[in-house]
N, C-alpha and C positions, 0 to 999 in steps of 0.2 A: 518517555512516552508523553506525547502531547494530547491533551483532551480539549475539545472545543465544546463549550456548553452554551446553548442558545437561551434566550430569555424565557422560553417555556420549560427549560430544564432538560431538554434532550441533549445527549452527549454523543459526540462524533469523534472518532479516532482511527488511526491505522492500528489494527488489532495486533496485539502481542499478549504474552502472558505475564507481563510485569505486574499488573494489578488484577485482582479478581473482579472483572467487569460485571459479572452476573450479580454481584452485590449491589450494583447501582439500579438494577431493575431488569425487565425483560430485554433480551438482546435481539437485534436484527443484524446479521452478519452477511455481507455480500463480497464477492471477489472483486478486487481492485485491479488485478493484472494476472497474467500468466507468465511464469518464468520457465522457459524450455530451452533445450539445446537445439542447435541447427545441425545441418548435415556434416559440417566440419568439426563438430564438437565444441563450438563456442556457444555462449549463453546469451539469450535475448529476453528482455523484459517487455512484454506486450501490454500496454496500458489501455488498450481499446475498450475494456469494460467500463472505464470512467472517461471515455472520449479523449484519451491521451495518445501519445506517440508510441512507437516502438523504440526501445533503447538498446544499444549494443551494436556490435557483438562484444561480449566480455570473455576473457580467458577463463574465468571461474564463475561458478554459480553464486558464490558468496558476493562477488563484485556486482553481479546482476541484481541480487537481492538488496544490496546496499543502495544502488542507483534507483531501484524501484521505490524503496522507502523514502529516499530523499525527494524524488519527484512527487510522490503522493503527499508528503507533508507540505511541500512548497506549493503545489498546484491544485490539489484536491481538498486537503484538510483546511488550509488557510489561503484560498485564492485571493489574489490582489493584496 
């Protein structure tokens, strides 16, 4: 899990349960994407909630989730 801490002490990350984040202080959690199946049973990761692209189609949900996390870490968490 990558944590980005700004000079004011705010922490930003792609949420998971690796660390007990609530111990850092009050949380604000927002959706970064929607991972859903299409009509053919393939999986798409729609990153429009963070002004990102749609990724996929993927054969499995786990592949879509992996691509979602990689995109968020590369483009949303640590842009540039």
